[in-house]
N, C-alpha and C positions, 0 to 999 in steps of 0.2 A: 504494500500500500504506500502510495506517495501522497503527501499532503502539500498542496501548492501554497505559495506565499499568501499570507492573509488568512489561512485556515489552520487551526490547531486541532488535535485529536478530540478535544472536549467541546469545540464550538468555533465560531458561532453556528447556530442552526440555519439561519438564512443571512446572506446567500450561501448555499452549500450545494454544490453540484457533484455528480458522480459520472466518471467516464470509465466504462468497463469494456475492455477488449480481451482477446485471447489469441494464443498462438495455435494455429492449426497443426503445426509440427509437434509441439510438446504438450498441448492442452493446458498450458499455464494460463492463469487469469492475471490481468493487469488492471489494478484499480487506482485511479487518481481521484482525490477529494480536493475540491477547491471552490473558490467563489464563482468560477465559471467552468465550462467544459474545457478539457485539455485538448485543444485543437491540434496540437502537434501529435498527440497519441492517435488521433483518427485521420491524419492527413496522408498516411502512407497509401501507395497505390492499391495494395491488396484490401485494406480496410475500405477505401473509397469504392472499390469494385464490389466487394462482398456486402458491405453495409450490415455487418453482423454485430456491431457494437451495441451496447445498451447504455443509454444516457438517462440520468435521473437527477431530480432536484427536490428539495423541500419547498413547498408552496404554502404560504399562509392563506387560509380560506376563512369563510364565515364561522366554521366550526373548529377553527384551529389549524395547525399544520397538517399537511398530508404529503406523503412521498409519492411523487409522480415519476414513472419510468417510461421511456420512449423506445419502441422497437420498430425498425423499418422493414416492413413485410414485403412491399413492392414499390416500384417506381424508380426512375433514374437508372443508373448503371448498377443493376443488381443481378447477381447470378442466382438462378433457380426460380421455380414457379412460386407464386404466392402461397399456394397450398403447402408445398414442401417447406418453405421458409417459416410459415406459421406453425407447422408441426414441430420444427426444430426449436423455435423460440419457446413454445409451450413446454417442450421436453426439458429444455435447459433453464427455464426461468427459476425453478426452485433452487438450483445450484447458484444462479446469479444472485438471488435474494439472500441465500446463506452467506455467500462471499461478501456481499455488501454489508449485511448485518455484522458479520465477524470483523471485516476490515474497518468498520466504523464503530466498533464496540465501545470505545471510550466515550463517544458522543452519547450512546444509549445509557452508559453508566452515569454520566453527568446529567442526563435529562431522561430519566426513566419513563416519563409520560409519553415520550416518542414511540416507545415499544407498543403502544396501543392505538397509534394513529393509522388510518387506512392507507393501503398501498394501491394506487391507481396505475394500471398498465395501459398505455396508449399504443395500440397496434396501428401503424400507418400503412395504408394500402390503397391502390386505385380501385380495387374491387370492394364493393360495399360489404360483402360478407366477411371480409378480413379487416376492414377499417372500423375499429371499435375501441371502446374503453371498458375495462373490466376492473373490479376490485379483487385483489389477490390477498385478502387477509390483512394482517398487521405484522410489523417487524418481529414481534415476539414469536410469531409462528415459525420464524426462520432462525431462531437463536439456537446454536449448536451446543450451548451450555458451557462454553469455555470461560466466560466471564472476562472481566478486565484483567490485564496483566501488565 
């Protein structure tokens, strides 16, 4: 986990953005937490072609903060059909949410109320059946139990 300038492990809650990518070769996940998305992390040719990154941020709403994640299912220079990509995102999202919850565990330790805030997943696609927003529980659902260290 990398924390960009202006962001500490314990906060602030907003602005706080997550940029999560992975290596197809090793399967390693790379998470950057910062006041904005890590544009350098998603500017490589393979990432721009595959668009398999997950971007997230805390947004203050009427009912308090919520965690919003963005998944690019179709459109632009994207490899694979929307159906195939949607299935992959859905299969991998629990791991993504576990990685995000673990990677930012110090924030959740400092602000335990965030563990009970809704997670909104925005699937972006040209096709209406794949272009939708869903609630995927709360961060506590993805706590692996390692706690702060």
